[in-house]
C-alpha positions as CSV (number, residue, x, y, z in Angstrom):
1,M,-14.1,-16.0,-7.8
2,V,-12.5,-13.5,-5.4
3,K,-8.7,-13.8,-5.1
4,L,-7.5,-13.9,-1.5
5,G,-5.7,-10.8,-0.3
6,F,-7.0,-7.4,-0.4
7,V,-4.2,-6.1,-2.6
8,T,-3.3,-5.6,-1.1
9,I,-6.9,-3.5,0.8
10,A,-7.2,-3.0,4.5
11,F,-9.1,-2.0,3.1
12,M,-8.8,-2.6,13.0
13,G,-7.0,-2.6,16.3
14,V,-8.8,-2.0,19.6
15,C,-6.7,-1.7,22.7
16,L,-8.5,-3.1,25.8
17,T,-7.1,-2.0,29.1
18,S,-8.5,-2.4,32.6
19,C,-9.4,0.5,34.8
20,S,-6.4,-0.1,37.0
21,E,-3.9,0.1,34.1
22,A,-2.3,3.4,33.4
23,K,-3.0,5.0,30.0
24,K,-0.2,4.6,27.5
25,E,1.1,7.8,26.0
26,K,0.3,8.1,22.4
27,V,3.3,8.2,20.2
28,V,3.3,11.3,18.0
29,V,5.1,10.9,14.7
30,N,6.5,13.9,12.9
31,T,4.5,14.5,9.6
32,T,6.7,17.3,8.3
33,P,8.9,16.1,5.5
34,N,12.5,16.0,6.8
35,I,13.9,16.0,3.2
36,Q,14.0,18.8,0.8
37,A,11.5,18.0,-2.1
38,Q,13.0,18.6,-5.5
39,K,12.1,21.6,-7.6
40,I,11.6,21.9,-11.3
41,G,11.5,25.6,-12.1
42,E,9.1,26.9,-9.4
43,L,7.4,23.5,-8.7
44,K,8.1,21.7,-5.5
45,I,7.7,17.9,-6.2
46,A,7.5,14.9,-3.8
47,Y,6.2,11.3,-3.9
48,Y,5.0,8.5,-1.7
49,D,5.4,4.8,-2.2
50,Q,1.9,3.2,-2.5
51,D,3.0,-0.3,-1.5
52,S,4.9,1.0,1.6
53,M,1.9,3.0,2.6
54,K,-0.4,0.0,2.4
55,L,1.8,-1.6,5.1
56,N,1.8,1.4,7.4
57,F,-1.5,3.2,7.0
58,E,-3.5,1.9,9.9
59,Y,-7.0,2.4,8.6
60,Y,-6.0,0.7,5.3
61,K,-4.7,-2.3,7.2
62,E,-7.9,-2.4,9.3
63,Q,-10.1,-2.6,6.2
64,D,-7.8,-5.1,4.6
65,A,-8.1,-7.4,7.7
66,I,-11.9,-7.1,7.5
67,V,-12.2,-8.1,3.9
68,T,-9.5,-10.8,4.2
69,K,-11.5,-12.4,7.0
70,K,-14.6,-12.4,4.8
71,Q,-12.6,-13.9,1.9
72,L,-11.3,-16.7,4.1
73,A,-14.9,-17.4,5.4
74,F,-16.1,-17.5,1.8
75,Q,-13.3,-20.0,0.8
76,A,-14.0,-22.1,3.8
77,I,-17.7,-22.5,2.9
78,L,-16.8,-23.2,-0.7
79,E,-14.4,-25.9,0.4
80,K,-17.0,-27.4,2.7
81,K,-19.5,-27.6,-0.1
82,R,-16.9,-29.3,-2.4
83,A,-16.0,-31.8,0.3
84,A,-19.7,-32.7,0.8
85,G,-20.2,-33.1,-2.9
86,Q,-17.1,-35.3,-3.2
87,A,-18.2,-37.5,-0.3
88,Y,-21.7,-37.9,-1.8
89,Y,-20.2,-38.8,-5.2
90,E,-17.9,-41.4,-3.6
91,T,-20.8,-43.0,-1.8
92,Y,-22.7,-43.2,-5.1
93,A,-19.7,-44.6,-7.1
94,K,-19.1,-47.3,-4.5
95,R,-22.7,-48.4,-4.4
96,A,-22.9,-48.3,-8.2
97,Q,-19.7,-50.4,-8.5
98,N,-21.1,-53.0,-6.1
99,N,-24.4,-53.1,-8.1
100,E,-26.4,-51.9,-5.0
101,L,-28.5,-49.3,-6.9
102,S,-31.8,-49.7,-8.7
103,Q,-32.3,-47.6,-11.7
104,V,-34.5,-45.2,-9.7
105,E,-31.8,-44.8,-7.0
106,D,-29.1,-44.3,-9.7
107,E,-31.1,-41.6,-11.3
108,G,-31.8,-40.0,-7.9
109,Y,-28.1,-39.9,-7.1
110,Q,-27.3,-38.3,-10.5
111,R,-30.0,-35.6,-10.0
112,N,-28.7,-34.8,-6.6
113,L,-25.1,-34.6,-7.8
114,Q,-26.1,-32.2,-10.6
115,A,-28.2,-30.1,-8.1
116,Q,-25.2,-29.9,-5.7
117,E,-22.9,-28.8,-8.4
118,A,-25.3,-26.2,-9.6
119,E,-25.8,-24.9,-6.1
120,M,-22.1,-24.6,-5.5
121,M,-21.5,-22.8,-8.8
122,K,-24.3,-20.4,-7.9
123,Y,-22.9,-19.7,-4.5
124,Q,-19.4,-19.2,-5.9
125,E,-20.6,-16.8,-8.5
126,E,-23.1,-14.8,-6.5
127,E,-21.2,-14.5,-3.2
128,G,-17.9,-14.2,-4.9
129,A,-19.2,-11.3,-7.0
130,K,-20.7,-9.7,-3.9
131,L,-17.4,-9.9,-2.0
132,E,-15.4,-8.6,-4.9
133,K,-17.8,-5.6,-5.2
134,E,-17.5,-4.8,-1.5
135,T,-13.7,-5.0,-1.7
136,L,-13.5,-2.7,-4.7
137,S,-15.9,-0.3,-3.1
138,K,-13.8,-0.1,0.0
139,L,-10.6,0.5,-2.0
140,E,-12.2,3.2,-4.1
141,S,-13.6,4.9,-1.0
142,I,-10.3,4.9,0.8
143,G,-8.4,6.0,-2.3
144,N,-10.8,9.0,-2.7
145,K,-10.1,10.0,0.9
146,I,-6.4,9.6,0.6
147,E,-6.6,11.9,-2.5
148,K,-8.5,14.5,-0.5
149,F,-6.1,14.4,2.5
150,S,-3.0,14.4,0.2
151,K,-4.3,17.8,-1.1
152,K,-4.4,19.1,2.5
153,Y,-1.0,17.7,3.2
154,C,0.5,19.4,0.1
155,E,-1.1,22.7,1.1
156,E,0.3,22.5,4.6
157,N,3.8,21.6,3.4
158,G,4.1,23.8,0.3
159,I,4.2,20.8,-2.1
160,D,3.0,21.6,-5.7
161,I,2.9,18.0,-7.0
162,L,2.6,14.8,-5.0
163,L,3.3,11.7,-7.1
164,I,2.3,8.1,-6.4
165,Y,5.1,5.6,-6.9
166,A,4.2,1.9,-7.3
167,K,5.9,-1.1,-8.8
168,G,4.7,-1.7,-12.4
169,G,3.5,1.9,-12.6
170,Q,4.5,4.5,-15.2
171,I,7.4,5.8,-13.2
172,N,10.5,3.6,-13.6
173,Y,12.7,5.5,-11.2
174,I,12.4,8.5,-8.9
175,T,15.1,9.9,-6.6
176,P,14.7,8.9,-2.9
177,K,15.3,12.6,-2.1
178,M,11.7,13.3,-3.1
179,N,10.3,10.5,-0.9
180,V,7.8,11.6,1.7
181,T,6.1,8.2,2.3
182,K,7.0,8.1,6.0
183,E,5.8,11.6,6.7
184,F,2.6,11.3,4.6
185,T,1.6,8.0,6.1
186,A,2.1,9.4,9.6
187,Y,-0.1,12.4,8.5
188,L,-2.8,10.0,7.4
189,N,-2.6,8.0,10.6
190,Q,-2.9,11.2,12.7
191,N,-6.0,12.1,10.7
192,Q,-7.4,8.6,10.8
193,E,-10.6,9.5,12.7
194,K,-11.4,12.2,10.2
195,I,-10.8,9.8,7.4
196,K,-13.1,7.2,8.9
197,K,-15.8,9.9,9.2
198,E,-15.2,10.9,5.6
199,V,-15.4,7.3,4.4
200,G,-18.8,7.0,6.1
201,K,-20.3,9.8,4.2
202,K,-22.2,9.1,1.0
């Protein structure tokens, strides 16, 4: 069964304006690190916070919203099936308790209950697995593109090593002086259209 929340992933905002409205100026965020990355020998090292980037990387948030919507729809259908099965069972139990069922009717109810349970389990397993696969595929695709654009970012800013910091990861502590999360996220947002095109490629 798929757990609600896309980690997270993303994983869309469309601004609708009338022809009479003036176009809003696009806010340009500086992507050049305003801190001096630390050096070890001749290496220039920086890092970005993975959790913070998930909250501010627009494309990731768009994809997260899409998958979350599908997950909620999946859960809603599953709950509807459970409610229908429970109502059918209660009807059966009430009639059985009042001795209103013949042996044939009793057996019919039991067959239907078993069929409903089997159908619900099948839906939960098949649709849940399908949704989980789609979620993981989106995350992997976005992760690959972030990796590609992080290389470009480092080349443009003279960074030799760009680390990923995340809670529960292998790095227990890293000095905030090396943090380029804000700048790197802004860089990804400014290249969002390119990233979308890259994600669409096989």
